[in-house]
C-alpha positions in Angstrom: 0.0 0.0 0.0 1.4 3.4 -0.9 1.7 6.3 1.5 -1.0 8.4 -0.3 -3.4 5.5 0.0 -2.8 5.3 3.7 -3.4 9.0 4.2 -6.6 8.8 2.3 -7.7 5.8 4.4 -6.6 7.7 7.5 -8.6 10.7 6.6 -11.7 8.6 5.9 -11.3 6.8 9.2 -11.0 10.2 10.9 -14.1 11.5 9.2 -16.1 8.4 10.1 -14.9 8.4 13.7 -15.7 12.0 14.1 -19.2 11.4 12.7 -19.8 8.5 15.0 -18.6 10.5 18.0 -20.9 13.4 17.0 -23.9 11.1 16.8 -23.1 9.6 20.2 -22.8 13.0 21.9 -26.0 14.3 20.3 -28.0 11.3 21.4 -26.5 11.2 24.9 -27.5 14.9 25.3 -31.1 14.0 24.4 -31.5 11.6 27.3 -30.1 14.0 30.0 -33.1 15.6 31.7 -33.5 19.4 31.2 -33.4 20.0 34.9 -29.9 18.4 35.1 -28.7 20.4 32.1 -30.0 23.6 33.7 -28.4 22.7 37.0 -25.0 22.0 35.3 -25.1 25.3 33.4 -25.9 27.2 36.6 -23.2 25.3 38.5 -20.5 26.1 35.9 -21.5 29.8 35.9 -21.3 30.0 39.7 -17.9 28.3 39.6 -16.6 30.8 37.0 -17.9 33.7 39.1 -16.2 32.3 42.3 -12.9 31.9 40.4 -13.1 35.5 39.1 -13.8 36.8 42.6 -11.0 34.7 44.1 -8.4 35.5 41.5 -9.6 38.8 40.2 -9.1 37.4 36.8 -11.4 38.9 34.3 -10.5 36.5 31.6 -11.7 36.6 28.1 -15.3 37.8 27.6 -17.6 34.9 26.7 -19.4 35.3 23.4 -22.1 32.7 23.0 -21.9 30.9 19.7 -18.7 32.6 18.6 -16.4 30.0 17.1 -18.6 27.1 18.2 -18.5 25.4 14.9 -14.7 25.6 14.7 -14.3 24.4 18.3 -16.6 21.4 17.6 -14.6 20.6 14.5 -11.3 20.7 16.4 -12.8 18.6 19.1 -13.9 15.9 16.7 -10.5 15.9 15.0 -8.7 15.6 18.3 -11.0 12.8 19.4 -10.5 11.0 16.2 -6.7 11.4 16.5 -6.8 10.0 20.0 -8.9 7.1 18.8 -6.4 6.3 16.0 -3.6 6.4 18.5 -5.3 3.9 20.8 -6.1 1.6 17.9 -2.5 1.8 16.6 -1.2 1.0 20.1 -3.6 -1.9 20.4 -2.5 -3.3 17.1 1.2 -2.9 17.8 1.1 -4.2 21.4 -1.5 -6.8 20.7 
């Protein structure tokens, strides 16, 4: 098998893995009750506020929805890369 063929296969595997991960996350989100999701958002916001008060760190302003698509794409790619590494390790180490 030539190197370009491997890269093409690897890209396809990455794409398929990212797609499967996306499906899993979306479906898991559907089964989490709204009350728990609301509680988690409020908890995270309170934790951020406490950290800001404690450290005085203003941090970067949060802009809802800004860069979400790019972040999701990077996350899928990183997850797929991690998955490939695990598979390769399993194959090599048996």
